[in-house]
matplotlib code that plots the C-alpha trace (Angstrom):
import matplotlib.pyplot as plt

x = [-16.7, -13.9, -11.4, -13.5, -13.6, -9.8, -9.0, -11.8, -11.1, -7.4, -8.3, -10.5, -7.7, -5.3, -7.7, -8.5, -4.8, -4.1, -3.2, -3.7, -0.9, -0.9, -1.2, 1.4, 3.3, 1.3, 1.9, 4.7, 6.9, 10.2, 9.7, 12.9, 11.0, 11.2, 10.4, 6.9, 8.4, 10.3, 7.3, 4.9, 6.8, 4.3, 1.4, -2.0, -3.5, -6.6, -5.4, -8.5, -7.0, -3.9, -5.2, -3.6, -0.3, 0.5, 0.4, 2.9, 5.2, 5.0, 5.6, 8.7, 10.0, 9.4, 11.1, 14.2, 14.4, 13.7, 15.4, 19.3, 20.8, 22.3, 19.3, 20.1, 23.3, 25.4, 23.6, 21.5, 17.8, 16.9, 13.3, 11.2, 7.4, 4.8, 2.0, -1.4, -2.0, -5.0, -3.4, -3.6, -0.1, 3.2, 5.3, 7.8, 5.1, 3.5, 6.9, 8.4, 11.4, 14.5, 15.3, 16.5, 15.7, 12.7, 11.9, 8.3, 6.5, 2.7, -0.2, -3.9, -4.3, -0.6, -0.6, 2.6, 2.5, 5.4, 3.4, 3.8, 7.3, 7.2, 6.8, 9.4, 11.8, 11.3, 12.0, 15.1, 16.3, 15.6, 17.4, 20.4, 21.0, 19.7, 20.4, 17.5, 17.1, 13.3, 10.5, 7.1, 3.7, 1.7, -2.1, -4.5, -8.1, -10.6, -8.4, -10.3, -8.9, -10.5, -13.7, -13.9, -13.5, -16.4, -18.9, -17.6, -19.7, -20.7, -19.0, -15.6, -13.0, -12.2, -8.5, -9.2, -11.5, -8.7, -6.0, -7.9, -8.9, -6.6, -8.5, -11.8, -10.9, -9.8, -13.1, -15.2, -13.2, -11.8, -13.0, -12.2, -15.3, -15.6, -15.3, -17.8, -20.2, -19.8, -20.3, -23.5, -24.8, -24.5, -26.4, -29.9, -32.6, -36.3, -35.8, -33.1, -33.9, -31.1, -28.5, -26.4, -24.5, -23.0, -19.4, -19.2, -17.7, -14.0, -14.8, -16.7, -15.0, -15.2, -13.8, -10.9, -10.4, -10.1, -7.5, -5.6, -5.8, -4.9, -1.6, -0.9, -1.5, 1.1, 3.6, 2.9, 3.5, 6.8, 7.9, 7.0, 7.5, 9.6, 13.3, 13.9, 12.6, 15.1, 17.9, 17.2, 17.4, 21.0, 22.7, 26.2, 25.7, 23.1, 23.9, 20.8, 19.8, 16.4, 13.3, 9.7, 6.8, 3.0, 1.7, -1.6, -2.1, -5.3, -6.0, -8.5, -6.1, -2.8, -1.7, 0.3, -0.3, 1.9, 0.2, 2.9, 3.7, 7.3, 10.0, 13.6, 16.6, 16.5, 18.3, 18.4, 16.4, 13.7, 14.3, 11.8, 8.9, 7.9, 4.4, 1.3, 0.3, -3.2, -4.3, -7.4, -5.3, -2.4, -4.5, -6.3, -4.0, -6.3, -6.5, -4.5, -2.2, -0.8]
y = [5.5, 8.1, 5.2, 3.3, 6.3, 7.1, 4.7, 5.7, 9.4, 8.9, 7.1, 9.9, 12.4, 10.4, 10.0, 13.8, 14.6, 13.0, 15.3, 14.9, 14.3, 17.8, 19.9, 18.9, 15.7, 12.8, 12.2, 9.6, 8.0, 6.3, 3.7, 2.0, -1.2, -3.2, -6.9, -7.7, -8.8, -5.6, -3.4, -4.9, -4.3, -2.8, -2.3, -3.1, -6.2, -4.3, -1.8, 0.3, 1.3, 2.7, 6.1, 8.8, 10.8, 9.2, 5.7, 6.9, 8.4, 5.2, 3.0, 5.0, 4.6, 0.9, 0.7, 2.5, 0.3, -3.0, -2.9, -3.0, 0.4, -0.9, -2.0, -0.5, -2.1, -1.0, -2.9, -0.9, -1.9, -4.7, -3.8, -0.8, -0.9, 1.2, 0.7, 2.1, 4.6, 2.6, -0.8, -1.8, -3.4, -2.1, -4.3, -4.7, -6.4, -8.4, -9.9, -10.0, -7.9, -7.1, -3.5, -1.4, -3.9, -2.2, 1.3, 2.3, 5.0, 5.2, 6.9, 6.2, 3.3, 2.5, 4.5, 5.4, 8.1, 9.8, 13.1, 12.7, 14.1, 12.5, 9.0, 9.7, 10.9, 7.9, 5.5, 7.3, 7.5, 3.8, 2.6, 5.0, 6.0, 3.0, 0.5, -1.6, -4.9, -5.2, -2.6, -4.0, -2.5, -3.9, -3.6, -5.0, -6.3, -3.7, -0.8, 2.5, 4.1, 1.4, 1.5, 5.3, 4.8, 2.5, 4.4, 8.0, 9.4, 13.1, 13.8, 12.5, 15.1, 16.7, 16.2, 12.5, 12.4, 13.8, 11.6, 8.4, 9.5, 6.7, 4.1, 5.6, 5.4, 1.9, 1.0, 2.6, 1.2, -2.2, -5.1, -7.7, -9.7, -9.4, -5.5, -5.4, -7.4, -5.2, -2.0, -3.4, -4.6, -1.2, 0.8, 2.0, -0.5, -1.2, -2.7, -0.1, 3.1, 4.9, 2.1, 0.9, 3.5, 1.4, 0.1, -3.6, -5.9, -6.6, -10.1, -9.0, -10.5, -7.3, -5.2, -7.7, -7.6, -3.8, -3.9, -6.4, -4.4, -1.2, -2.9, -4.0, -0.4, 0.9, -1.7, -0.9, 2.9, 2.0, 0.0, 2.5, 6.0, 5.9, 6.5, 2.8, 2.8, 5.5, 3.8, 0.4, 2.0, 3.1, 0.1, 1.4, 4.3, 2.8, -0.7, -1.2, -4.6, -3.6, -5.8, -4.7, -6.9, -6.7, -8.2, -8.1, -8.7, -10.3, -8.7, -11.7, -14.5, -12.6, -14.3, -12.4, -13.3, -12.5, -11.0, -12.2, -8.9, -8.7, -6.9, -6.1, -5.0, -6.1, -9.4, -10.3, -13.2, -12.2, -14.0, -16.6, -15.2, -17.9, -16.5, -18.1, -16.9, -15.4, -17.2, -15.0, -11.8, -13.4, -14.5, -11.3, -9.0, -7.3, -3.9, -1.2, -0.3, -3.8]
z = [25.1, 24.5, 24.1, 21.7, 19.4, 19.4, 16.5, 14.0, 14.7, 13.9, 10.7, 9.7, 10.2, 8.2, 5.3, 5.4, 5.2, 1.7, -1.1, -4.9, -7.3, -8.9, -5.7, -3.1, -2.4, -0.8, 2.9, 3.3, 5.8, 5.8, 8.5, 9.8, 10.8, 14.1, 14.3, 15.6, 18.9, 19.3, 18.3, 20.9, 24.2, 26.6, 24.1, 25.5, 24.2, 23.3, 20.7, 21.2, 24.5, 22.9, 22.0, 24.0, 23.9, 27.3, 25.6, 23.2, 25.9, 28.0, 24.9, 24.0, 27.6, 27.5, 24.0, 25.4, 28.4, 26.6, 23.2, 22.9, 22.2, 18.9, 16.9, 13.6, 12.5, 9.5, 6.8, 4.3, 4.1, 1.6, 0.9, 0.2, 0.4, -1.2, 1.5, 2.3, 5.0, 6.5, 6.6, 10.2, 10.3, 8.9, 6.6, 9.5, 11.5, 8.6, 7.6, 11.1, 9.8, 11.7, 12.4, 9.5, 6.9, 5.5, 4.5, 3.6, 1.5, 2.5, 1.0, 0.6, -1.8, -2.2, -5.3, -7.4, -10.0, -11.8, -11.2, -7.4, -6.5, -3.2, -4.6, -7.3, -4.7, -2.6, -5.4, -6.3, -2.8, -2.2, -5.3, -5.3, -1.6, 0.3, -2.5, -1.8, -3.8, -3.8, -4.1, -3.2, -3.8, -1.0, -1.2, 1.3, 1.2, 2.5, 1.4, 2.4, -0.8, -3.0, -1.0, -1.4, -5.1, -5.1, -3.0, -3.8, -1.0, -1.2, 2.2, 1.0, 1.3, -2.1, -1.8, -1.1, -4.2, -6.3, -4.8, -5.4, -9.0, -10.5, -8.4, -9.4, -13.1, -12.7, -11.0, -13.7, -16.7, -15.8, -17.7, -15.1, -14.6, -10.8, -11.0, -13.9, -11.8, -8.8, -10.8, -12.4, -9.1, -7.6, -10.5, -10.0, -11.2, -10.6, -7.1, -6.1, -7.8, -6.1, -6.5, -3.7, -1.7, 1.2, 1.0, 0.0, 2.6, 2.3, 1.2, -1.9, -5.0, -6.9, -4.1, -3.7, -7.4, -7.4, -4.7, -6.8, -10.0, -8.2, -7.1, -10.7, -11.8, -9.5, -10.5, -14.2, -13.4, -11.7, -14.6, -17.4, -15.8, -12.7, -12.0, -12.6, -16.1, -17.0, -15.1, -16.8, -20.2, -19.5, -18.0, -18.7, -16.1, -13.9, -12.8, -10.6, -9.3, -8.2, -8.6, -8.2, -7.1, -6.4, -3.2, -1.4, 2.3, 3.7, 7.1, 7.9, 7.2, 7.5, 4.2, 1.6, -2.0, -5.1, -8.2, -10.5, -12.0, -11.0, -13.1, -13.0, -15.0, -18.6, -19.1, -15.4, -14.0, -11.5, -8.1, -7.3, -5.3, -2.7, -1.9, -3.3, -6.6, -6.9, -10.1, -10.9, -10.8, -12.6, -15.6, -16.2, -18.2, -20.5, -19.0, -20.8, -17.8, -17.6]

ax = plt.figure().add_subplot(projection="3d")
ax.plot(x, y, z, "-o")
ax.set_aspect("equal")
plt.show()
């Protein structure tokens, strides 16, 4: 029984550690990614069994013995991802990326805000020091940050409540039809005097739409208020070829979809994005943040 509880307990610790924009920087990581083949050496097939420090120790030993000493190379990373803390797989695994090709900045709900110094520093570092070519906001269906914004349970940590406030505002004000329907279906009425309190399933159309719109909101913030927006306005002193995209990962199908909200330096053509376009999210551009 102890083993089965390891993963949920760790997830609770991660969620409780989030911090609001106006207090201290959000928890973040810069992850020099390994390919999925490199990352799975010696890991138990049942991930619920990987839950002790001894497993970490043994995994590191197997890593040292199995992976060639020179895995990093001299090439700077090409991609930076804004990811979500509770996404079960890292971008390195999702995209089967070679070592050192990806850096990541993670927080609950893959949020970007210019008021968050950690996120702002990450963008500047990625663009200037690492010279990445693409910054990708990667949401995922079933996101616990979006779920918490929907349910807003009384036992939710106050720091988490503050941190996900942008998603909560998006949920309460969005005019996208699926989100409006979800909101209305959870309100108190004659058959349900207290309304719905439980979290909707990850497959719920409104829940999925909220995840998509939240990615679009972060992309919009990056476009209008980040280091990039300032650099783009001064092309003579900041010759940056950095493009920003919004993707969503489906943990059930393992597919990645493009929300068609990419932007880049003025006057430069955005590279073709080969991922399937999510038509519903692409067509809905009426919310003020877009």
